[in-house]
N, C-alpha and C positions, 0 to 999 in steps of 0.2 A: 551531612547525609543527603543523598539524592532523593528528590521528591518522586513519588510514584507516578507512573505514566497517567493514571487517572486524574492527576492534578494538573495536567498540561493546559487546561483551559478549553476542553471540549464543550461544545454547545451545539449538539446535533438535533436536527429535525429530519424528517424523511417524507416530504410531501409526495414524491414519486411513488413510494411504496403504498400510498393510500389510493392510488389509481386502480382500475380494474386489473385483476390478476393476470389477464392474458398478455399484459405488457411486460411481465417480468417473472422470474422465479426466485424464490428464497434460496440463497446459496451461501456457503461460508468458504473463505479462502482455505486452500489446502496447506497445512503447516509445513514448514521447511526445516531442514536439519540444523542449520547454524546461521541464524539471522545476524547480519552485520550492517551497520549504517555507513555508507560511503559518501553520500551527498545529503545535505540538509540546507534548504533555502531559508535561512534565518529571517530574512526580510519579509518573505512571503508568509512565514509562520506568524510573525507579529501582526501582519495585516489581517490574518485570519483570527486573531485573538488567542493564539497558541504561544506557549512559553518555549522558545527555542532551546534554552538550557535543559529543560526537562526532556524535550524531544531528543536532544543530542545524547543525553545520558541513558535514557530508558526507552527511546522510541523504536529501536530496531525490531523488536517483536511485533509491534503494531504495523510498521511499514513493510514487513515481510509477510504479514498475514497470520502470524501465530497467535496474536491477541486482537480482540475486537475492542475499540475504544467505547467508553460508556455512551449510551444513547444511539449508537450506530445500529442499523438494521440492514445487514448485507443482502444485496440482491444482484442478479444478473439481468440486464435489460434485453428485451426482445426487440428486434428491428429487422427490416428487410433492406434491400438495396440493389441498385443496378451497378454491377461490377464489370467495368469495361463494356458497358452497354447491355449486359445480360442480367435479368432480374432473378433474384434468389432470396429466400428467407435466411436470415442470419441471426445475430444476437451476440452478446458478450461471451465469446468463446474462451477468453483468457483474462477477463476483467470482472471485478466485483465493485459495485457502487456501495460504499459504506453509508452514505447519507449526505446531508447538507449541513455544513458548518455555518452557523450564524456568526458573521464577523461583527466586531464592534461598530462598524458602520451601519449595521442592520441588514446588509446584503447577505444573501446566502450563496454558498459555493459548494458544488459537488466535490466530494473527495472519493476518488476511485483508485483501486489497486489494479495495476496492469501487470500481468504475468503471475497472477495469484493462484493458478491451477485450473483444472477442468471444470466446466459447467455443463448444463444441459445443452448449450449451444456450441460446444467445442467441435462437433463434426469430425471426430477422429483425431483432433490435435491434442497436444500435451498440456495446453493451457499455460505454458510457461514462457518466459522471455529471457533473452540473453543480456548480459551486462552492457555490451556495446550499443545496441539499439536504444536501450533505456537512457543511457548517458547522452546519446545523440539527441533524443527528444528534449532533454534538459538544456543542452547547449543551444540548440536551434530555437526552442521556444523562448528561452531567456533573451536570445539575440533579437527575436521578433518583438518581444515585449519592450525591449530598450529602444527599438526602432519606432515604437508607437503603433504597432500592428496588433489588433485584437487577437488573443491567442489563449489556449489552455496553457498551464504552466506546471512544472514539476516541483512538488514540495520536497520530495525525498526519493532517493534510490537506496534500496537495501539489497545486499547480496544474500544468497540463500544457502551457501555452502554446498550447493549441488550443481551438477552440470546439466546443460540442455543439449540435445543432439540436433544440430542443424547439418550443414555440410561436414562440419567437424564438431567435436565436443567443445562447448563454450561455457564460461562461468554464468550461472543463472542469477537473475536479479528481478526485483519488483519495483515498479515506478508508482509513486503516489501522485496522481494527476489531479490538478485543481481546475475546475471549469465553471463557467456561469451556469451551464447545465450540459448534460449529454444527450439532449433531445436532438435528433437528426432529421434530415429529410427522409431518411430510411425508416425512422420511427413512424412517421405519418404514412409512409407506403405500407408498412406492416399493418397498421390499424385499418387502412382502406382495404387491404387484401383480405382481412378477416371478415369484411362485409358486416360490420357491427356498428351501426350509427351511434349508439350511446358510447361505445368505446372511442370512436373518433371524436365525438363531442367532448368527452372527458379529457382526452389528450390535448385538444385545442384549448380548452379552458385552463389546463395546467400550464401550457406554454405561454398563453397570454398573461396569466397571473405572474409567471416568472420573468417574462421579458417585455411585455407590452401591457402593463396594467391599465393604461389609459383606454384600452379597447374593451375593457370589461363591460362598459355600458353602451358600446357601439351597437347600432342596428344592423351592421354588416361585419361582425367580428372576424369571420373567416377571410373575407376579402381584405379587411384592414390588416390582418396578420400577414397574409401573403405579401401585401404591399410593404410592410415593415421588414420582412425577411429579405425581400428583393433589394430594398435600399441598403440594408446592412451588408449583403453579399456584394452589391455593386461597389461599395466603398472598400470592402475587404480585398476583392480581386484587384482593384486599381492599386491598392497599396502593395500587393504582391508584385505586380508588374513593375512598379516604380523602384523596387529594390532588387529585381532580378531573381525573385524566389520562384522555384519550381516545386509544386507540391508533390507531383508524381503519381498520386493515386486518388484522383478526384471522383471516386465512386459516390453515389448518393448517400451511402451510410457514413461517409466522411465529410459531409457538409452539415455543420451545426446551425440550427435555426437562430442561435444567439449571435451569429456573425463572427464567431471566433474561429481561428485556424485550429484544426484538430487533426490528430494523427500524423506523425512525422516519420513515417516509415522510410520510403525511398526519396525523401526530399533532398534538395540541394540548391545552390545558388549559381547563377551565371558567372563565369569568368569572362571569356570573350562573348560579345553580344551576338546572339543568333536566335531568331524567333522559333526555329525548328528544334531547339535544344531539348533532348530527352536524356535523362539520367537513369531512370528506373529500368532494371533488367527485365522486368515483366511487361513493360509497355512496348511491345514489339512493333506496333503499328503507329506509335507516336500520338495516340489519342490524347494524352495529357501533356503534350509538349508545351513549353513555355508560352508560345504565341497562341495556343489553342485555349488557354485557361478561361478567358472571358466567354468563349463559345460554349465550353463545357459547363460553366457555371449557369449559363442561360438554359441549357438542356436540363440540368439537374433541377433548376427551379420550375421548369415545366412539369417535372414529375411531382413536385410538391403541389403545384396547382391542380394536377389531375387528382391527387389524393384528397384535396379539399372540396372538390366539386359538389358532393352531396350536401355540404354545409353552406354552400354559397347560394344555391337556388334549387327549389324543388324540380324545376324544369331543367333538364340537362343542357339543352341548347342555350338557354338563357345563362346558365352557369358558365358554360364554355365561353360564351361571348364576354361575360363579365371578367373572368380571369385572364382571358387573352388581352383585354384592354390594359390590365395591370402588368402582365408578363411582358408585353411588347415594349414596355418602357425600360427594361433592363439594359439593353445595349447603349442607349443614350445616357442613362445614369452612370454606367460604368465608364463610358468615354468622358463624361463631365468630370467625374472624380479623378480620372487619370490626367486629364488636361490641367485641372486645378493643381494637382501634385507636381506635374511637369513644370508648370509656371514657377512654383517655388524652387524647384531644382535649377531653373534658369535664372533665379533671382528676381522674378517678376511678381509684383504685388497687384498690378492692374491687369486688365484683360483687353486684348486687341484681336482682331479677326485673324491676323497672320500667325498667331502663337502656335496653333496646331501644326502648321507646316514647318515652323522653325524647329519644333520638337521632333517631328517626323524626319526632317532632313538630317538632324544630328544622329538619330537612330540608324538611318540608312548609311551614313558615313561610318559609324561604328561597325555596322554589319560588314560593309565592304572592306574595311581595314582590319577586321578581327580585333578591334580595340577592346580593352577591358572595361566592362560596363561600369562597375563601381568606381574604379580609379579615374576613369574619364570624367564622370560626373563630380567626383570629389575635387578634381583639379580645376573645375570651372571658376571657383572663387579667385584663383590665381589668374585665370584667363580674363576675368572681368576687368582687370587693370592693365597696365602697360606691359605686364609680363608676357613673354613668348614661350613659357614653359610648355613642354609636351603635355597635352591634356590627358593622354593615355597613361602617364606615369611611367612610360617605358618607350624608348625611341624605336625599338625594333619593328613594331607593326607598320611604321611609316618610313623606315630607313630605305633610302634609294627609290622612293616612290614620289616623285615630284607632283604627280597628278593628285595623289591623296593629300599631300601637303597643301596644294593650291585649293582643293575643295574645302579643306578645313579653314583655310584663311578666308575664303569667301563666306563660309558660314559664320565665322567669328565676326566678320565685319557687319553682317546683318544683325547678329545678336547684340553687338555692342551699340549699334544704332538703336535697337529696341530698348536696351538698358538706358540709353540717354534720355528716353522719353518717360522714365520712371520719376515720379515727383520726389521720392525719398532719397534719390541720389545713389551714387556708387557704394558708399559705405553701408547703407541700409540693404542694398541688393546683395552685397557680399555676406552680410549677416544672415539674410534669408537663405542663401545657398548653403552656408555652413551648418545651418540647423536642419536642412532638408537632405543633404548628401552625406551619408556616412563614410567615414574613412576605414571603418572596420565592419566586416560582416563575418558570419561563421564560414570562412573559406573552406572549401571542400577538402583540400589537402591537409589543412590544419586540423579539421575535425577528425580525419582518419588517423593522423599522427596521435592525437590525444586519446582516441578510443583504443588504438593498438597498445599504447602505453598502459592505459587503465586495465585492459584485459591481461596484461603481463604483470600487473600488481603495482604500477606506478601511477598514482592519481594526480601527481604534480602537473604534468602538461595539460590535463583536462581542466584543472583549477585555474591555471594561468590563462588558458583560452577563454574560460567562462568569465573571468574578470575583464578580459579585453572586450568581449562582445557585449558586456553590460554597459559599456561607455562608448557607443559606436561613433559618436560625433567628435570625440576628443583626440587630439594628436598628442601623444605622450611618448616618452622614451620606452615605457613598458609595453605599449601596444604597437610600436613600430614594426616588430617582426610579423605582426598579424595583418598588415595592411596590403601587402603585395599578393599578386596572383601566383599560381603554381609555377615552380621552376620548369625550365624547358625540358622536354622529354618525358613529362608525366604521363602522356597518353590520354586516351579517352576515359573520363571518370564515369564509373558505374555505381549505382546504389541498389540495395536489396531491401525487401520489406521487413525482414527480421522476424517473420512469423515462424 
């Protein structure tokens, strides 16, 4: 006999729902016609203290929003944000925060239903989500997690038995998203815009308690919190850049103060290396291009700093001076994290002054030759030894171009001379590279193939791709089809936000 869903191991609290009511509204998911469970992350369920067998058998009504788990207190969060540079009040227009599951580790994790129906903040939208974008979020977030990049994750995807109307009718779905929290830069912008100091203080206290408890006794908690968020974001953006990830919609409401990657709408990964790469169909001016991401992150953090000014110092000029001193450290921090990661990708465990130019020159070569970013870096382990294998994994970008071949040979000689100065020797360097350079990422063309099949009723390609991206550093027969770039003639890849 199947255990009831109430026995799945729920252990809910809801500290956010104890904050001032201006920050949220009480909402319930809108029930759907025919809940069906298509994806369950059993490993993540166990980490949360939930029984995956019970969830598999009886979880569909919960994951679709038809039933509320015991202890949950559903709310929709209010927040604001700069969307492509323009400020507006927002909120969870198609999401419901059920509460915080207390894991066996003692850590708490938000469980949010995305695509669960209209809320007070829907602004004319239907509050629903299509199956394809919800599965995209699962694939890409699991890939990012396996790459060691902080991210929200998908616990489950449930179908609704209903269609949503976008450009065409599409099968509807609800994603259960797990996050360290859903507090965003835009949440602080909302609290500042309300012009209610106790509200802003309450939000800051909540965020500190959730993410930076050591600041609870600080004499400068707002400044310390800003510094901590800046450090987390500097490390996060560096990791994005090092795997060729393009978020695509870096609005301030999509920057989590936890330092996790959040919202995988129009995201994609580089194939050929080009800093100007834009995938999102709505980013007409290239604001969120791959190479702009550190600049935009800095801009977003300035909006957080502005929001915190009243809590930094009573005198606004003194507050501005204090936050500027912290905010101005972001570019150097992001560059440091990026160079540290680049050294690992090059097999370097020590630091020398010329390492930055060595990395930059490789990027320039990749840009000039339209080399595949991931495959080039993955082949460096072979290049570290006597092999002369093509580092791009494909001879076409250099075929018939002796100048490009000579440029790479010159770079390779510099790199091998640098490797020779590593105390650990070549074997250790190769190990460092293999742990730092994935052979599998969620390739854009493979993601689209999997989503198209799933929307047509075949979940098999999705599951095989998901298995592959969960082991990004392993070369196996099973993941061999997922290592290469798109076939010739694919054309320009475009993504859509899925709202």
